Phi, psi and omega in degrees: 000310186293331180294315180295318180296320181295316180296320180296319182291321179295327178296326179290312187274335189245020177290168182296338181273352183287125179293148174234161176288129178291125183256134178246171176271121180231115184293341183265006180288138179295147177091352179280150174286167180301324177242084186298151178291155177305147184303323185289345182268351181275152178275127177271106182286127179299135178251118178301137180251134182301324182296341182259352179289137183278089176220066185305135184297329181289334176284334183276346185279104182298333179299337179272353181291142181288346181283149177283153183304326183291342177282343180270059186272358186251128182300316183296320179296314181296313182294321181292324177285321178298326182273359181072033180268326178224160175216131183295138177255303175210169184308120178082004181231142186223150163283134170261113183282166191308321180297320178294323178300320177299317180295316180300316181300319180293318178296321178298318179297321179295317178295317178303316179303314183289318182291319179285336176294337177253013176100008180292143176241130187271137175220182180220123182251156182297140173285332179274107187254143181295129176296329180299321179296318181290329176288324178297321179278354180070017178268351179303316178272327183297323182290336177066216187285350180288345181272120175287117184245148176204166178237146175275183184294345179264003179086007179282141181276140175220166171221157172273120192297119168275341180195164193230033178301313182298315185294313184289325180292322176297318178302311180294325179296332179289342177273091185284352182256016183297127182251156178299336179292339181270359182255149005287147176249122181241108182247131180218161177218161172231110190206177177283140176237161186225135177212127183278076179297134180294324180223078178299138183200175178062034176061237183280357180285328178213093182237180179265340178224130188202164176266140183215145169260121176234127180244143180231129186241149182228124185232167184276339185206168178296321179297315180295322180295323178292326176294318177296319179303313181294323179297318179292318179300321178293323177295321176297317180298320178295320180301309182292329176295318178297329179278353181072030181249130178276102186247139181258135172270114193244132174299131189221166177281149180280341175058211183278358173287321178089185178109188188248344186210141183206142173224144172255149171253112189247134174260112182302128180195142181295331181284350183300146181264350179265138177262125184245151174242122184239132178278134180278354183253311181247191184269008183294130176218137183212153169290141184301337180295337185264359183246145180304140182302128178083358182290132180239345179267143183292127180286349181266301184269344177070351183248335182279161178253136180278127179246133183275140174216180181243153180211160174255121179286120180243353178202158180209137178235144181223134164264116188266341187067230181248019183309312182264322182296327177291316181298316185260007175059049175272101187240167174222164178263127180278187184295340176266009180066028175261142181283134175228151179281136181287151173265132189242158170219157174223147192216121182244148170228127177279099187298304181288334176291323177300318179302308183294320181294322178297317177298320182299317187267338184262337192273159170268170182295331186262353182194155182283142169235119183267156160301129190309318185297331187248013175302144184302316172225146182278328187225136172239123179261129181248107178290165178293159177298141181299132179090353180284168180297322180293324181296334181292340176278092187299140171087001182301306182294321180301315179298319182294310181298320178299317180297320179295317181295319183286321187271337186234076182303328182290346179258005177295127186088353181255358180252123179247143183251121177275091186275010182279065190286355173285342178271154177289160175301320182301315181292322180288326175297322179297317177296317181295321177296321180295323183276335171088033173301133180300323182231130175247130180242114183259123175271094185242204185301327182297338183288343181252008177285172182301321173249097187299134175225157179235141177281125182238123181248121175266109188291329181293327184251354184061025180268136176246130181232156173241109190239148170288172178300319178300314181296321179296314180295323177296317179297310183288340177294340180267000180286130178272142176230165180235000000 
């Protein structure tokens, strides 16, 4: 998925018609060798221009949205539409505009790192799932109206997959030569999922179509399955730590997925729809569904008091046992060459929900704040207004962008230029604040002083600095990318 999305976005920004910043040879640019190569031999890295990004102002105007203002009760939904990141298509379904696609791709790469780091192998399963498989597992009726159902021209039943336990277990069952030496087997995908929500709301937090990472694991024993379970939970904890999100691992109900053990990964937030109970003394945290009604004492330490709070579920883990592997006969051969039923687990991450939830908890009312690693662009450079005194100093912005490209290879493609120089710096800063670039670099009056400086705004900390070119390159050199 992410490869196709990445290629599509690069075709938009890096086509032959895409303007680039004209690069000149400057002997004083940082990162150059003592004897720089001729200008014509250097590669001119394309610089994305804000004027070319597909964020039509009419799509960003919430006033034009068919929804009533009271339905826009979620900060992340409002901010994402104001910034031109999403646009409603039908209830619970959205267009993801190019800037959002960049964020999704970065989050996918981060998830891939963690899943493959514990042995996960990526695959892609059909979204159109056989109704017969769901009837065999008895979830065809259990899922009720949340399951999108349809028939083909031959009258066969299908559903749009909200989850893929039946499909993946059938796939593994078809491998009749599976050996204990090949286990644990961790198979995952990142794809669109579908759920017929009765009242989709809160933008990407609760929709009918969404991106999800779902992993399915197969082990030789219950003990081994618990080890895999712990390994995945630790990978989730690392993922949220890298995103700078304080996420709670919460004891949870197994629901219609089934199994013997379940945890939710909850991001504390007032907009959250899940009610959590947190012990003030020990680390016990649980969904209110798993605790006796009215219970206030901690079932773990016995001394702490349970306090209720709200959270957004961004991940879920299940130890399934043999619930599905027994039904679909997913077996392996043990060391004595005898067939045994595999022990399974399943693990979900709401990809687009993580994006919206992160915006919900990190952002201010007037602008988005991203987890740094997955911001759409790391740096936005704002040239002076056209016709201003600073603008008369030709090549200032060009020199700066060239220096960043040459000195900071990891930021190539991460620096966007707001070339709308007919607008004032103030108006462009307002737009940049709304979109949430981690670093804003303003080419202002300081750039033409005897000792040139640039105004640098760090959006995450609200800190403003005035740095030389050397200082700016040193600061941005410490920026992490994915």
